[in-house]
matplotlib code that plots the C-alpha trace (Angstrom):
import matplotlib.pyplot as plt

x = [-221.4, -224.6, -225.2, -222.0, -223.6, -222.9, -224.6, -223.5, -225.6, -224.0, -226.8, -228.9, -226.6, -226.6, -223.4, -223.9, -220.8, -220.7, -218.2, -218.7, -215.6, -212.8, -214.9, -218.0, -220.2, -223.9, -226.2, -229.9, -229.4, -226.8, -229.2, -231.9, -229.6, -228.8, -232.5, -233.3, -230.7, -232.2, -235.7, -234.6, -233.3, -236.7, -238.8, -236.8, -237.8, -234.6, -232.3, -231.7, -229.1, -226.8, -223.3, -222.7, -219.2, -217.4, -215.0, -211.3, -209.6, -209.5, -213.1, -216.3, -218.3, -218.0, -221.7, -223.8, -222.4, -221.8, -221.0, -224.5, -225.9, -224.0, -225.2, -228.8, -229.2, -230.1, -232.1, -231.2, -234.3, -236.7, -234.8, -236.7, -240.0, -238.7, -239.3, -236.7, -234.1, -235.8, -237.2, -236.0, -235.0, -231.4, -229.2, -232.2, -231.3, -231.5, -235.3, -236.2, -238.8, -239.9, -236.6, -236.4, -233.5, -230.1, -227.5, -223.8, -221.7, -218.2, -216.5, -213.4, -212.3, -213.3, -217.0, -217.9, -221.1, -223.9, -221.5, -221.3, -225.1, -225.5, -223.3, -225.4, -228.4, -227.0, -227.5, -223.9, -220.7, -217.3, -214.5, -211.0, -208.5, -207.5, -211.1, -212.2, -215.7, -216.5, -219.3, -217.8, -221.1, -220.6, -218.1, -220.5, -223.3, -225.4, -226.1, -226.1, -229.8, -230.0, -229.4, -226.5, -228.4, -231.1, -228.9, -225.4, -226.4, -228.3, -225.2, -222.4, -222.2, -224.0, -221.0, -218.8, -221.5, -221.6, -217.8, -218.3, -221.2, -219.8, -216.1, -216.1, -213.5, -213.0, -213.4, -211.1, -212.5, -210.9, -212.6, -215.9, -215.5, -214.8, -218.2, -220.0, -220.7, -218.6, -219.0, -215.6, -212.3, -210.1, -207.1, -208.2, -207.2, -209.6, -212.6, -214.7, -213.9, -215.1, -218.3, -219.0, -218.5, -221.1, -223.4, -223.1, -224.0, -227.1, -228.1, -227.9, -230.3, -234.1, -235.1, -238.3, -236.5, -233.8, -236.4, -238.4, -235.5, -235.4, -239.1, -239.5, -236.5, -237.8, -241.2, -240.0, -237.0, -237.1, -240.3, -240.3, -239.7, -243.2, -244.7, -242.2, -243.5, -247.1, -246.4, -244.7, -247.7, -250.5, -249.3, -249.5, -246.0, -246.7, -243.2, -243.0, -246.5, -245.7, -242.5, -244.3, -246.5, -243.8, -242.6, -239.1, -239.8, -240.9, -238.0, -235.5, -236.8, -237.0, -233.5, -232.1, -233.9, -232.8, -229.2, -229.1, -228.7, -232.0, -233.3, -234.8, -237.0, -238.3, -241.8]
y = [35.5, 36.3, 34.7, 32.5, 29.6, 28.4, 25.6, 23.7, 21.3, 18.2, 16.2, 14.7, 15.9, 19.2, 20.3, 22.8, 24.7, 26.8, 29.6, 32.3, 33.9, 32.1, 29.7, 29.2, 30.4, 30.4, 33.3, 33.6, 34.6, 31.8, 29.3, 30.6, 30.2, 26.6, 25.9, 27.3, 24.9, 21.9, 23.0, 23.0, 19.5, 18.5, 20.0, 19.5, 16.1, 15.9, 16.2, 12.9, 13.7, 16.4, 16.8, 19.4, 20.6, 23.7, 26.0, 25.6, 22.7, 23.8, 24.4, 22.7, 25.0, 26.5, 26.5, 29.4, 32.9, 34.0, 37.5, 37.8, 36.3, 38.7, 41.6, 40.7, 39.6, 36.1, 35.2, 32.5, 32.1, 29.8, 30.6, 28.0, 29.9, 32.7, 30.4, 32.3, 29.8, 28.5, 25.2, 22.3, 24.4, 25.4, 24.9, 23.4, 19.9, 19.6, 19.5, 18.6, 15.9, 15.8, 15.7, 12.1, 12.6, 11.6, 14.2, 13.4, 15.5, 15.9, 17.2, 19.0, 20.4, 21.1, 20.5, 22.4, 23.0, 23.7, 22.7, 19.2, 19.2, 20.1, 17.2, 14.8, 16.0, 14.4, 10.7, 9.8, 11.4, 11.3, 13.1, 14.1, 12.4, 15.6, 16.4, 16.8, 17.1, 19.1, 20.6, 23.6, 25.0, 24.4, 27.2, 29.5, 28.8, 27.1, 23.6, 22.1, 21.9, 22.0, 18.2, 17.1, 16.5, 14.7, 12.7, 12.1, 9.6, 7.6, 7.4, 6.7, 5.1, 7.3, 7.8, 8.9, 11.4, 12.7, 13.3, 15.5, 17.3, 17.8, 18.0, 19.5, 17.1, 16.8, 13.5, 12.7, 11.5, 8.1, 7.7, 8.9, 6.2, 3.6, 4.3, 4.5, 8.2, 8.7, 6.4, 6.8, 8.7, 9.7, 11.9, 15.5, 15.5, 12.6, 13.9, 15.4, 12.5, 10.0, 12.1, 12.4, 8.7, 7.9, 10.6, 9.2, 5.7, 7.1, 9.2, 6.1, 4.1, 4.1, 7.5, 6.3, 3.4, 5.6, 8.1, 5.3, 4.3, 7.7, 8.0, 4.6, 5.0, 8.3, 6.8, 3.7, 5.1, 4.1, 2.0, -1.6, -4.2, -5.6, -2.1, -1.0, -3.7, -2.7, 1.0, 0.2, -1.9, 0.4, 4.0, 6.5, 6.5, 8.1, 7.6, 4.0, 3.2, 5.0, 3.0, -0.4, 0.5, 2.3, 1.8, 1.9, -1.2, -3.1, -1.7, -2.9, -6.4, -6.6, -5.2, -7.9, -10.7, -9.3, -8.8, -5.1, -1.8, -0.3, 3.0, 4.6, 7.7, 8.2, 7.1]
z = [84.6, 86.4, 89.8, 89.5, 87.7, 84.1, 82.2, 79.2, 77.2, 75.5, 73.9, 76.6, 79.4, 81.3, 82.9, 85.7, 87.1, 90.2, 89.7, 92.3, 93.6, 95.4, 97.5, 95.4, 98.3, 97.7, 98.4, 97.4, 93.8, 93.3, 94.8, 92.5, 89.5, 90.5, 91.0, 87.6, 86.0, 87.8, 86.9, 83.3, 83.8, 85.3, 82.5, 79.3, 78.0, 75.9, 79.0, 80.8, 83.5, 84.8, 86.2, 88.9, 89.6, 90.9, 89.1, 89.8, 91.7, 95.3, 96.4, 95.2, 97.5, 100.9, 101.3, 102.6, 101.9, 105.5, 104.4, 102.9, 106.0, 108.2, 106.0, 106.4, 102.8, 104.0, 107.2, 109.6, 111.7, 109.9, 106.7, 104.7, 105.2, 103.0, 100.0, 98.0, 97.2, 94.1, 92.8, 95.0, 98.0, 98.8, 95.7, 93.9, 95.2, 99.0, 99.1, 95.5, 95.8, 92.2, 90.2, 88.9, 86.5, 88.0, 89.0, 89.3, 91.7, 90.3, 93.5, 92.5, 95.8, 99.4, 100.0, 103.2, 105.0, 102.5, 99.7, 101.3, 101.7, 98.0, 97.0, 99.2, 97.4, 94.2, 93.2, 92.6, 93.9, 92.2, 94.0, 93.2, 95.5, 97.3, 98.3, 101.9, 103.3, 106.4, 108.5, 110.3, 111.6, 115.4, 116.0, 114.2, 116.6, 113.9, 112.6, 109.1, 108.6, 104.8, 104.4, 106.5, 109.8, 107.8, 105.3, 106.7, 109.5, 106.9, 104.6, 107.1, 110.6, 113.2, 115.4, 112.5, 111.5, 115.1, 114.9, 111.9, 113.5, 117.0, 116.4, 113.0, 111.7, 108.0, 106.1, 103.1, 99.9, 100.5, 103.9, 102.4, 99.7, 102.4, 104.0, 100.6, 100.9, 97.7, 94.8, 93.2, 93.9, 91.0, 90.3, 89.8, 86.1, 85.5, 87.4, 84.6, 82.2, 84.8, 85.5, 81.7, 81.2, 83.8, 82.5, 79.0, 80.3, 82.0, 79.0, 76.8, 79.0, 78.9, 80.5, 82.1, 83.7, 85.1, 86.4, 87.9, 90.1, 91.7, 92.0, 93.7, 96.0, 97.2, 98.0, 99.8, 101.7, 105.4, 104.8, 106.1, 103.3, 103.1, 103.1, 100.4, 98.1, 98.9, 98.2, 94.9, 93.8, 95.0, 95.5, 92.6, 91.1, 87.7, 86.2, 87.3, 85.9, 82.6, 82.3, 82.7, 79.7, 77.7, 74.1, 75.5, 77.7, 74.6, 72.6, 75.2, 75.2, 71.5, 71.0, 73.4, 71.6, 68.2, 69.4, 68.5, 70.4, 71.6, 70.5, 73.6, 73.2, 76.7, 75.7]

ax = plt.figure().add_subplot(projection="3d")
ax.plot(x, y, z, "-o")
ax.set_aspect("equal")
plt.show()
């Protein structure tokens, strides 16, 4: 199992599983393998969405491989400048500004540090009911700068995010769902069934419409409402423009009027 990442294709859905040792820690080769999987999702026109999960039931991912960092295999100072983590930055998701196809995180166990940041890089999060999320960087003398500092205060109340940053306290899946950080909490034996049900629903829908949602949301995030409308109307958003003129848009309307299921082709 090279680099601790396996992929499985089921029709229009790509399942990506992180299986690297006991804690699914991520070193540079593993990040590159994850990035390659999400590059495949991005480039393959027949793939419409992905599920990301971890092997086992205890740990989704403990994040950065600290042993590799300590051994000098990974750098800390300006680590992002090395440009070696692959397409989309760390794990292929945390700084992926072009991937318009949805990714569902099926969080099967502890999501710690970079593993938590990887989950936040996904579009939907389903978690087993025993899952906890945590950011233990402070006692290590570092900060979670691969997505947590940037994303977490935008997802949950600021003061709660500061508790996680400064005190290192863990958040249960139930509490994360309360704040809207997690979409759904299920018993562990139902996790992959729930993720696959959502993935099947996404894969059935019109691909360009699904991709337009991600493209537009990325472009208008944190933009005032009036300017958001203006950007959507005037900025170059190729997927959104293509969707407006697509055969799928015509097919969807025709299928509704004719009371039949649509046949979407992503065109």
